C-alpha positions as CSV (number, residue, x, y, z in Angstrom):
1,M,-9.9,-11.2,23.1
2,E,-6.7,-12.8,23.4
3,A,-3.4,-11.3,22.4
4,G,-2.5,-11.4,18.7
5,A,-6.3,-12.7,17.1
6,R,-7.8,-9.3,16.5
7,F,-9.0,-11.0,13.6
8,A,-9.9,-14.3,14.9
9,G,-12.9,-16.0,12.6
10,K,-12.8,-13.1,10.2
11,S,-11.8,-13.7,6.3
12,V,-9.3,-11.5,4.4
13,V,-8.8,-11.0,0.8
14,I,-5.2,-9.4,-0.2
15,T,-4.0,-8.6,-3.9
16,G,-0.3,-8.7,-4.4
17,A,0.4,-11.4,-1.4
18,A,3.4,-13.2,-2.8
19,S,6.0,-10.5,-1.6
20,G,6.4,-7.1,0.0
21,I,3.9,-5.2,1.6
22,G,1.2,-7.7,0.5
23,R,3.4,-10.3,2.3
24,A,3.8,-9.1,5.8
25,A,0.4,-8.3,5.6
26,T,-0.6,-12.0,4.3
27,L,1.3,-13.1,7.8
28,L,0.1,-10.6,10.0
29,F,-3.6,-11.2,9.5
30,A,-2.7,-15.3,9.3
31,R,-0.9,-15.2,12.8
32,E,-4.3,-13.0,13.9
33,G,-7.1,-15.6,13.6
34,A,-7.6,-15.0,10.0
35,T,-8.3,-17.3,6.9
36,V,-6.4,-14.8,4.5
37,F,-6.7,-15.3,0.9
38,A,-3.3,-14.5,-0.7
39,A,-3.9,-13.2,-4.4
40,D,-1.0,-12.8,-6.5
41,L,-0.3,-13.2,-10.3
42,N,2.8,-14.8,-9.1
43,L,1.0,-18.3,-7.9
44,A,4.3,-19.8,-7.0
45,G,4.8,-17.0,-4.5
46,A,1.5,-17.4,-2.8
47,E,2.0,-20.9,-2.8
48,A,4.9,-20.8,-1.1
49,L,3.5,-18.3,1.2
50,A,0.8,-20.4,2.1
51,R,3.3,-23.3,3.5
52,E,4.2,-21.3,6.2
53,D,1.0,-21.0,7.7
54,E,-2.0,-23.5,7.1
55,A,-4.4,-20.1,7.2
56,I,-3.2,-19.1,3.6
57,I,-5.1,-19.9,1.1
58,P,-3.4,-19.2,-2.5
59,V,-5.0,-17.8,-5.0
60,A,-4.1,-17.3,-8.7
61,C,-5.2,-13.2,-10.1
62,D,-4.5,-10.8,-12.2
63,V,-6.0,-7.9,-11.2
64,C,-5.9,-6.5,-14.4
65,E,-8.4,-8.8,-15.6
66,D,-11.7,-8.0,-14.3
67,G,-13.0,-11.5,-14.4
68,Q,-10.2,-12.9,-12.3
69,I,-10.8,-10.3,-9.5
70,K,-14.6,-11.7,-9.3
71,A,-13.4,-15.0,-9.2
72,L,-11.3,-14.1,-6.3
73,M,-14.2,-12.3,-4.5
74,D,-16.9,-15.1,-5.2
75,H,-14.1,-17.7,-3.8
76,A,-13.0,-15.8,-1.1
77,A,-16.9,-15.7,0.3
78,G,-18.1,-18.9,-0.9
79,T,-15.4,-20.4,1.1
80,C,-15.7,-18.8,4.3
81,G,-19.4,-17.2,3.7
82,G,-18.3,-13.8,3.3
83,I,-15.8,-11.5,3.4
84,D,-14.7,-9.4,6.3
85,V,-11.6,-7.4,5.2
86,L,-10.5,-6.4,1.6
87,F,-6.7,-5.1,1.2
88,N,-6.2,-4.0,-2.1
89,N,-2.7,-4.1,-2.6
90,A,-1.5,-4.9,-5.7
91,A,0.6,-2.9,-8.2
92,A,3.9,-2.4,-9.7
93,G,5.7,0.9,-10.9
94,G,4.0,0.8,-14.0
95,A,5.3,3.4,-17.3
96,R,8.3,5.3,-16.6
97,G,9.0,8.9,-17.9
98,R,7.8,11.9,-18.2
99,I,4.3,12.8,-19.1
100,D,5.7,13.8,-22.7
101,E,7.3,10.3,-22.9
102,V,4.4,8.2,-21.5
103,D,2.0,6.7,-24.4
104,A,-1.2,6.0,-24.2
105,A,-1.0,2.1,-23.7
106,G,1.9,2.7,-21.0
107,W,-0.7,5.4,-19.2
108,D,-4.0,2.5,-20.0
109,W,-2.0,-0.2,-18.3
110,T,-1.0,1.7,-15.4
111,M,-4.1,3.4,-14.8
112,N,-5.9,-0.3,-14.8
113,L,-3.1,-2.0,-12.8
114,V,-2.3,1.0,-10.1
115,L,-6.2,2.2,-9.8
116,R,-8.9,0.3,-11.6
117,S,-8.0,-2.6,-10.3
118,V,-8.8,-1.1,-6.8
119,A,-12.0,0.0,-7.7
120,M,-13.0,-3.5,-9.4
121,G,-11.6,-5.3,-5.9
122,I,-14.1,-2.9,-4.0
123,H,-17.1,-3.4,-6.4
124,H,-16.9,-7.2,-6.5
125,A,-16.0,-7.6,-2.7
126,V,-18.8,-5.3,-1.8
127,P,-21.7,-7.8,-2.1
128,H,-20.0,-10.2,0.3
129,M,-19.6,-7.8,2.8
130,R,-22.4,-6.1,3.3
131,G,-23.7,-6.2,6.4
132,R,-21.2,-7.8,8.2
133,K,-19.8,-6.3,11.5
134,G,-16.5,-4.8,11.2
135,A,-16.3,-4.7,7.7
136,A,-13.6,-3.2,6.3
137,I,-11.5,-2.1,3.2
138,V,-8.1,-0.5,3.3
139,N,-6.1,0.5,-0.4
140,T,-2.8,1.3,-0.7
141,S,-2.0,4.3,-2.3
142,S,1.8,6.6,-1.8
143,V,3.3,9.5,-1.0
144,A,3.7,9.8,-4.4
145,A,0.0,11.0,-4.3
146,V,0.8,14.1,-2.5
147,G,3.2,15.3,-4.9
148,P,5.7,14.8,-7.6
149,G,9.3,13.6,-7.1
150,Y,8.4,10.0,-5.3
151,S,7.6,7.9,-8.3
152,P,7.2,8.2,-12.1
153,T,4.4,10.3,-13.2
154,A,1.7,8.0,-14.2
155,Y,2.0,5.9,-11.0
156,A,1.7,8.9,-9.2
157,V,-1.6,10.2,-10.9
158,A,-2.9,6.7,-10.3
159,K,-2.2,6.3,-6.6
160,A,-3.8,9.7,-6.2
161,G,-6.9,8.8,-7.6
162,V,-6.6,5.7,-5.3
163,L,-6.6,8.4,-2.2
164,H,-9.7,10.1,-3.7
165,L,-11.6,6.7,-4.7
166,T,-11.1,6.0,-1.2
167,K,-13.0,8.8,-0.2
168,C,-16.1,8.4,-2.6
169,A,-16.0,4.8,-1.7
170,A,-16.4,5.3,1.9
171,T,-19.2,7.7,1.3
172,D,-20.9,4.9,-1.2
173,L,-20.1,2.2,1.3
174,A,-21.4,3.6,4.9
175,Q,-24.6,2.9,4.3
176,F,-23.5,-0.8,4.2
177,G,-21.7,-0.6,7.3
178,I,-18.7,-0.5,5.4
179,R,-15.5,1.2,6.2
180,V,-13.0,2.5,3.6
181,N,-9.5,3.5,4.3
182,A,-6.5,4.1,2.4
183,V,-2.2,3.8,3.8
184,Q,0.5,6.1,1.6
185,P,3.7,4.1,2.4
186,G,7.4,6.2,1.7
187,F,10.4,4.3,0.7
188,I,9.7,0.8,1.5
189,N,12.0,-1.8,1.2
190,T,10.0,-3.7,-1.7
191,N,10.7,-4.8,-5.3
192,I,7.9,-2.7,-6.6
193,F,9.7,-0.6,-8.9
194,T,13.1,-3.2,-9.4
195,A,10.2,-5.4,-10.6
196,S,8.8,-3.4,-13.8
197,M,12.3,-2.1,-15.0
198,E,13.1,-6.2,-15.9
199,M,16.4,-5.6,-14.1
200,P,18.7,-8.6,-14.0
201,A,18.7,-10.7,-11.0
202,E,21.8,-9.7,-9.9
203,L,21.0,-6.2,-10.0
204,V,17.9,-6.4,-7.7
205,D,20.0,-6.7,-4.2
206,Q,22.1,-4.0,-5.4
207,A,19.0,-1.4,-6.3
208,K,17.4,-2.5,-3.2
209,A,20.4,-1.8,-1.1
210,M,20.9,1.6,-2.9
211,I,16.9,2.3,-2.0
212,L,17.9,1.4,1.8
213,Q,20.9,3.6,1.9
214,M,19.1,6.6,0.3
215,S,15.9,6.3,2.2
216,S,17.3,6.2,5.3
217,A,19.2,9.4,4.9
218,A,16.2,11.2,3.3
219,Q,13.8,11.2,6.1
220,P,13.5,12.0,9.7
221,V,13.1,8.2,11.1
222,P,16.9,7.6,10.1
223,R,15.8,4.1,9.0
224,P,14.4,2.2,6.4
225,G,10.7,1.6,6.2
226,M,9.9,-2.0,6.0
227,P,7.0,-3.8,4.7
228,E,6.0,-4.8,8.5
229,D,5.3,-1.4,8.9
230,I,2.6,-0.7,6.4
231,A,1.2,-3.9,7.4
232,N,0.9,-3.2,11.1
233,A,-0.9,-0.3,9.7
234,V,-3.0,-2.1,7.5
235,A,-3.9,-3.7,10.7
236,F,-4.9,-1.2,12.8
237,L,-7.2,0.4,10.0
238,A,-9.4,-2.9,9.4
239,S,-9.7,-3.6,13.4
240,D,-12.1,-2.8,15.9
241,A,-9.6,0.3,16.9
242,A,-10.3,2.0,14.2
243,S,-14.2,1.4,13.8
244,F,-14.7,5.3,13.9
245,V,-12.0,6.2,11.2
246,T,-13.6,6.3,7.3
247,G,-12.7,8.1,4.3
248,T,-9.3,8.8,5.3
249,S,-5.6,7.9,4.6
250,L,-2.6,6.8,7.4
251,I,0.9,7.9,5.9
252,V,3.6,5.5,7.2
253,D,7.1,7.3,5.6
254,G,9.3,7.9,8.2
255,G,8.4,11.5,8.0
256,I,9.4,11.8,4.8
257,T,6.6,14.0,3.2
258,V,6.7,16.6,6.4
259,G,8.8,19.2,5.3
260,P,12.4,20.0,3.3
261,R,14.8,18.5,4.5
262,H,16.6,21.7,6.4
263,S,13.2,21.4,8.7
264,W,14.5,18.2,10.4
265,D,18.3,18.0,9.5
266,P,20.1,20.1,11.9
267,E,23.2,19.9,9.2
268,A,21.1,21.2,6.4
269,P,20.3,25.0,6.9
270,G,17.5,26.7,5.3
271,L,16.8,30.0,4.2
272,F,16.3,31.5,7.6
273,D,19.0,29.9,8.8
274,A,21.4,31.5,6.7
275,L,19.8,35.3,7.3
276,Q,20.7,34.8,11.1
277,A,23.7,33.6,10.2
278,M,24.6,37.2,8.4
279,A,22.8,38.6,10.7
280,D,24.8,37.5,13.7
281,A,28.0,37.9,11.4
282,A,27.1,41.6,11.3
283,K,26.8,42.1,14.6
284,Q,30.1,40.9,15.6
285,G,31.8,42.4,13.1
């Protein structure tokens, strides 16, 4: 196979394709030979993306609407004869606030957008993926799934659900030759949380710059995460190179979840460093 043609002849469906991680993944899969159905609530954004590569087909889709998810999968399969790769990526920050502050409507909206959409994406894609060689599904979870402090509570719980759904779906679909995995981004330079806050346009760039500065200093890898970092991981999980990988997740977070700051930052001593310093001082005294 020629370099850059890992997905030649493949049909790929990506939700949340118009921006951020979805956009980077759409361009990557198209560049590597796939026909990509770029689905997004923002159809104008998907259409603009399609103008960058003729292999990209824009589709309007609200993943909170089950009928629209089914129509997306049926359209992709009807156009290409089936679906080879599904990347369930669409999401937003969801309801904000502590558990005592989130009401039922906000909770349900977050679960529908972040978790149910993934379940129904898989549900409606599977009939078009059965028996296709190398069929693969990748779901976007988050480092928020591993513990509190990375996102609003409702979003974190929903993303933890995506992780468990990934494992369950992998066992359900193994009989059909379909692999299912997840990717867990850390702090990535996208607008996922600013978009859900109805932030004025003039503040979005400032917010993204703040995220870049804070994230690059909060992890062992001293640079901000970019959408392309996640797109590369998704492409690996969807490729034949990962043919022995299913039911698991790949954390792509610059190391932010590896341990407390003092475990990797020599300028931030931890408890044992402080105790050793006390012992050394006592010996010298």
